[in-house]
N, C-alpha and C positions, 0 to 999 in steps of 0.2 A: 258284631262288625268294628267295633276300632281296633282290637287285638290286629283282625286280618287286615286294616290298613297298612297299619304300627309295622306290622310284618314285611308287607310290597316293601314300604318306605325304606323296611332300614335294609333292606337284601340293595334296595338304590342305592341307597346311599352308600353300600360298600362294592359295589359294581363302579362304581364314581369316585372312591378314594381310590379303589383298585386301579382306575383305569389311568389317576394321577401318575402314577409308578412303570405304567405302560406303555413302552414305545409303538408308536404305527411301521413297525419294521414289516414290511411285506403286503401291506395294504397298498388294494389298487382299483382305478375308479374302474364302473360297469361301465363305461361306457373309451372305446375306442379313438373316439373322435379326440385329438384334444389340438387347444391351440399350439401355435410354434413357439409363443414367448411365455412364459409365467406369466399371467394375470394376480399376482401381487408383487415380483419385486422386477419384473419385467426381464430374467435371465434367457437367455435361448434356451429351449425346452434338447434334451437330451436321449429325455424316456421319457416315462409316463408322471415322472415328476420333480419339482425345480431339486436339483443338485446345489443350489444356494440356501433358500429359506424350507426345503422338504416338504413345498405344497401341490399339491396332487395339483396337473397337468390340468387335468377336467374337471371342471365346479360345477353341478347341479344348480337347480331354480323350480325343482318337482315337487309338489308334497308330496308326494310316495317316496320321494328319496328324503325329504327332511324327515320324515317317520322311519325311513330303515336306518338312517343315522342316530335315530332315539334308541331302537333297541339297539345297533347294533353299539351301541358306545354304554347302555347300561347291562345287557345283555353278555355283551361279547365274547359271543360264542361263533369264535370264528376258525381258521387252522391251527391255530396253535393252541386254544382249547383241547379239541382232538390227537394236539400232538404232545399234549404235557398231560393229559389223566390217565389215558392208560402207563406211562413211565410209573407216572408217579403214585398208581398202585401198585404194582409188579415188580417195576424194577431202579424203586425210589435210588439204589446206589446210582447206578449208569446213568439219571437224569439230573443226579448233582453234579457227577461228575465233569456233563457234559458240559453243562451250564457255566461251570467255575472256569471250567477251560475254552471257552468263546463261543460255545454252538445258543446263542442266547434268540436269534431272532425267532425260531421256531418254538420257541417255550415261554409260557408265558411267566413273568421274572418271579421269581420266589412271594417279595413285598408283595406285587399285586394279588396270588395269586390266595396268600395267607391274608390280607383284610377282607375280600371278598368271600374267603370262608367263615374268617370268624363273626363277620358280620351276619349271613346267611345263617350261620349257626345259632347265635342271639337271637335274629329274627321269626327261626322256625321255631324256636323254646316258648317266645312271646305269642306265638297264635298255638302252637300243640298243649304248654306248660313245660315246665322241667322235669326232667326224669326226678321220678319220686316225689315231685313237688305239688301233679296236678291238681288242682282240685283243693289246691292247699286253703282256701279262704272259706269252703264251707266243709261239712262233714254230713255223708250224704245216712239215713239212715229208711227205716222200710216206706217208713210214710211219709214223710218233707225230707229238705234240703234245709239244716240248720245253720245256722252263721258261727262261724270258729267265733268264741270269745276270745281275745287276746289281752286281754286285761290279767293281772295276777291276783282277782279272786278265787280263785283256785288253790295256789299258792296261800294263800292269805288264812283259806280255811284250814288247810292239811296242815299249817301250824296251830290253828288252834285245836287240833283232834292230837295232835303230837303234846304240846299242852296239857292238857286234857290226859291222857296215856301218863307222861311221867308221872303228873301230881296223884293219879291215881296207886300208880304202881309204887313212888313215894311215901303214900299211908301206911300201904301194905307190905311196908319193909318195916314198921313202926312195932310190927305185929311178934310180940314175945316168943310166941311157939312157931316162928318158921324155924326149918332143920337147916341147916348151912350151903346143902343144895341149890335149896327152890331160892336160900338168899342170894345165893351165887346168881341163879336162872334170872333173878329179877332185876340185880343188879346190871348185867351183859341187856337183856332191854329195853332197860332205862339209858346207858349208853351205848344203847344203837338207836332210840328214838332221838335221842338228843345228838345223834348224828346227823340225823335226817335231819333235822330241825337246823341246823349249822349247814348241811346245803342249800335249803333252800333260804334259809336268809341269807347267807353269803351273796346270790347269784342276781338276788333282788335287792341289797342293798347294800351288801360289798362288807358289812361284818358278821359277825358271828354271834350267836346267842347264848353260847355257853364254854365262853374262852378258855373254862376248867380242862376240859374235856379234849383240847391241843392241848396245857401241858401236860396231861397225863402220856398224851401215845403218842407225841409229835410229829403226827403223821401229815399236816399241814402243813407246810412249808410258805413262805411268805406272811403270813401274819404277825403281828404285834401282842404284846399278855392280853390287848381287848381285844385282839380280835379281828383288828384292821388291818388291809392292806399294810404291811410296811416290804419296801425294798430297797429302804437305804439313802433314796431322793426323797425328800419331803414334797418338794413338788408333783414329783409324778407318785408318790403315794395318792395325793387327792387326785390327781387326770387319771387314776386306772380305778378309783373307787367312781367317780363322777362319770367314768365310760360304761360301769358294770349295770351303773341305776338306767342311765340314757338307754343301752342294751333291750335292757329286763323292763323298764317301762312301756317302750313299741318295740316289738321286737320284729314286728310284718313291717314297722319302717324301713330296720335294718336290713333286713332280708332282700329288703328292693333295690336300699343302696350297695348292696355287695351285688346284688342281680348286670345292674347299673353301669357298676363300675367296672365290674367282669367283662366288657366289650371296651369299653373304654382305655380301659388298659392292661387290654391283653396284648400291647406290640411288648411292654414289659417282658415277656415271658421270653423273649428273646433276650436281651441283654443277660439275663440273668440265667439263661440255659448256653451262653458262649464258652462262659470262663469253666463247664465242667464240660463240655467236647476240646476240648485244648488239653485241659486235662489227663481225660480220656483217653484223646490221639498222641499224648509227648511219645517220642519215638516213632514217633513217623515222620521224616523232614518233606521239606515240599508241601506244605498246606501252611495258610496263612488265616487270620483271623476272619477273613471275609470269606475264605470256604465253608468254614465252620458254622459263620453266619447263616448258606445258602443249605444248609445240612439242616442247620436246626430250624428253620422258616418253613423249608417243603414238609421235614416230619410235622410241624404243627398245625400244618396245612392239610395234610391226611390226617390227623389226628382227629381236627374235628370236622372231616367230610364222614368219618366213622362215630363220631357223635351226632351226628342227620341223618342218616343212616338207623341208628337208634332209638333217636325221638320217632320220627316217622313210621319206621316198625310197630313199635309200639301204641303210638297214637292211633293207626289204621290197622291194628291187629292182622299186622302179614307177617305169620313165625316170628313172633319177639323173641321168645325161648331162642331159637336157629339162632340169628339176625345176630343175638347181642351175643349167644355164648362164642359166635365166628368172629365176631370182633373182639372177645377179647383173648382168643386165641389166636387171630392173625396182626393184633396190634404189635407182640413184644419180634414177630418171626420178620413182616415190617419194617421195624425199626434194625435187628439183628443184620436183614438182608441190606438195607442202606449203608451202614455203619462197615460193614465187608468190602461192597464193591467201589465206595466211594473214597476210601483209603486204601482201598487194597490191600486190607491183610488177610492174611490165614485163616483160615474156619478157627482153630483151635485157639488163636488169637483176639477173634472176634467174639469170642465165646466168654471169655476171660472179660475183652472190656465193655463186653455185652452187658454185664453183671456193675461190674463199677457202675457205669451211665445209668443203669435201673435204678439204683442208690440216689444217685445224684438226681434224678427224675422225682423222686418224691422228695428229696427236699429243696428243689425249684418248686415243688409243688407247694409246699407248707410256707416256704419264702413269702412267695405270691398270694396265699390265700391271707397271711398273717397282714401281706400291704394292703390286699383289699380292703379286710377287719379291721383296719389301722383308721383307713380313709373314709370308712362306715361309721366311724363312730367320732372321727372329729368331724366330718362334715354336718 
């Protein structure tokens, strides 16, 4: 049950964090019986709210109203939600344009929506399991569930087997009765085995076991003559080697750090994306970086909702293939519509800019993952 409570807590945390960015525009009290003066600052009321301090004229003291405040503050399912969600799903460009040009009281602000969807996404992933990683801590068999061994005994055994294979094949090479074709085939098998041993050794220790193989083919860059990491900077060589050892000594911990830092630093996607959105919209005057920030934040919020839909469809087996396929196909179409209608591009211009933006998105994703990986290794 701990994962369920953790998921609920994370969703509530995201809702309240989003509430910090969301103004209370348009909220009214349920009771029409208001005092004539503001109970907070004493200003004479001319409406349902004080025009000086913003406090509602009517204040409640009932327990039912107290629980209403809790549900309203956490869930925030009011008119803004139903005004925002349909436009976000089908007319994202119109939503972006209208918000940028001043229609803000009727819509959820981009940052509030982004925080809520990001927290909700990771809360649901913690409950149903991350896509492709559900039950990653166990391996199921026909008879029982066996815990996964995250130690590197398997790699050590693989290295031992490869060493034995290499020794046996080198012994075969000493036979004088071998033909040239047979000798060449055995050499290829030896080099292949040494290449596998180098890969396993490098990922576990940061150095390779057969550096002479690297000298011959030169395919593995970034290593010195002894097979150690060589970046040209001594302190960086040491850091990379230690980081590789730390990551491979406890990959489950690194995975947990990546997941934890993912939602803590999800906001980094916004400043990482804004320069590329600006680059794509070069030539279209009248737009500022604020407009690009609204565009980016609304887009990321919708993509988070798509991830949530896919995760839930897989978890509860609700047409998962159809939901995932529809999401994969609709995501680029959604981005195209938002780009076209938010900035007023022509169809052809939008298509050309879309492909540039799509390439930039891949670059942003790689930069974000690199940051998460560095944070996980440094932590």
